[in-house]
Steps between C-alpha positions, in 0.01 A plus 500: 500500500415835329803478274415146394137591427610776270658252260230233546131503579322623820451132594863492613412712802242238601761225453761682723245575777380140502858370500595729790196402706554129434868506584468720807225303644687169433817625672313642792314166549821309477668720759211485742469125463869460580473717805184316626657156434810589696307653791271201526797266477675683793184528707402133471855378585530719812162388645534125446606292799656209317562493131584166344712457189186447290351830617833680442497387133140623466601844631783544251416764242538460130784756493694303758446182302614657177834622641569239762772317288679826394528648854778371715462545881822609657666280757543601860874562452427734208248692715742534790770612263278771353390612854855534613587710191205730543633859569226601749475181693763416753473155625725385792522121545 
């Protein structure tokens, strides 16, 4: 900031301070909002007795909706294969 203000006006310091405050406040707010949204999602789902399909759709977060098509859930066979190959887990069937 000081080096930039040497070659420009003193107003550049105000610009950099405002930019830093705005960007840091924005990122902190986004991070806290994501944490709260996930906490509320988990808390509501664990305390509900019966959740219908319509209520499940309402609980899905925007992040889950954005990446639902790209994420492939592994099959049961793939999960079992990975469990049997795990070096610290010894399953005897």
